[in-house]
Structures are given as structure tokens and as C-alpha cells.
N, C-alpha and C positions, 0 to 999 in steps of 0.2 A: 385573839380576835380572828374569826374565820368567816369568809363570805363565799357564797357559791361562785364558781369560776364562770365568768362571762367574758367572751372575747369582745374587746372593744371595737366599735365601728368609728370611722372618721367622724369627727365632731363631738364625740363623747367626752364628758368631763370625768377625769380620773382623780379619785381621792386616794392619796398615799398616806398610810399611817406610820408616822415617825415617832420616836420617843418624845413625848411631850407636846406634839403638834401634828397637824395634818398639812401635807404638801399637796398642791393641786397642779394638774397638767391637762392639756387638751390633746386627745389622740388625733393624729393627722394621717394615720395609715401606714402600712408596711412596717409596723413595729415601732414607729416613732411617735414622740410626743413633743409638744412645745410647752415650755414652762419657764418660770422666772427663777433665776439662780444667781448667786454672787459671781462676779467675773473672776475672782480668785479661786473658785472651786474648780478642780480638775474634772475632765469628762469622766463620767461613770462613777463619781464619788458616792452616789446612792445614799443609803441610810447611814453610812459611816461619817458623813460630812456634818460638821457642826458650824461650818463657815457662815451659813446664813444668819446665825445668831450674832456674829461679830462684825459682819460687813454692813456698811452704811448704804451701799449701792448694790444694784442687781441689774442683770441684763436678761433678755429673752433668749433662750437657747432651744435648739432642736436636737434631741438626743434619743437614743433607743430607750423604749419603755423599760426594758429589763435592766439597763444601766442606771436609770433614774430611780427605780424602785429598790434595787439591790435586794436585800433580804426582807424588806418591809412588805407588809400586807397591803394590797390595794384593791379597789373596786371601782366599777363604773357607777357614778353617782350623778344621774341626770334628774335629781329630785324636784327641780322646779319646772320641768318640761310641761307638766300638766297645768301649772298656774300661769306660766308665761310661755306661749308657743315659741319654740326655738327657731333660729334662722336655719335655712337649708344647710346640711353638712358641708357642701362644697364651699359655701360662703364662709362658714366658721373656719374651715381649714385654710382658706385663702387669706383671711384676715389674720389668723394666728401666725402664719408663715411670713406675712409682711412685717411683723414686729421682730423677727429673729435678728439678733445682733444689736438691738436698740436697748 
């Protein structure tokens, strides 16, 4: 699967293609994303982690996009922006970062 390279902007929804499923994250700027992951998953596990399949709980983490994606393909996927006007990027980032650690 190949997608044209698009540099994400704060507030963009990132779709990460893992084996058998898609993982989602919100780009918050400076190379970081906020995403939901198992607490037992080590930082930078990326596509090598299968822990999300076996864990019953998850927490919101802020990690580098390149660590979360690992060798997986990803793309900016704001496909609903035309159907549902998005919140301002500053608000999206603020709200996402408020959940980190929960």
C-alpha cells in the first residue's frame, strides 16, 4: 500500500496501516502524535507490537510519529472534514493533549 507523502499538520488524523487493522492517532505538531495504546506497550513499539490485541485496558499516550508508525505505512486521513466541519486545530491539539496519561 502506497500513499503520496503529505506532511501532517497539527490536528490532522493519522491512519496507520498495521497487519490486520488500522491504528489511529492525532498529529499534535513537532513530530508527535497522541494515540490510544496499552499501558504495557513500551515506547516506540510501533508496528512490532501486538500488545493491543491482548490487553484489556489502554491509555492515551503522546509519542513521536516515527516511533508509533515504525515500519508501517501511514497517511493523513481527514476524510470527514467536508461532511463535518472540524474544530480549529489548536482546540483539537489541546483536547488531545489533555487526555494524555488517562
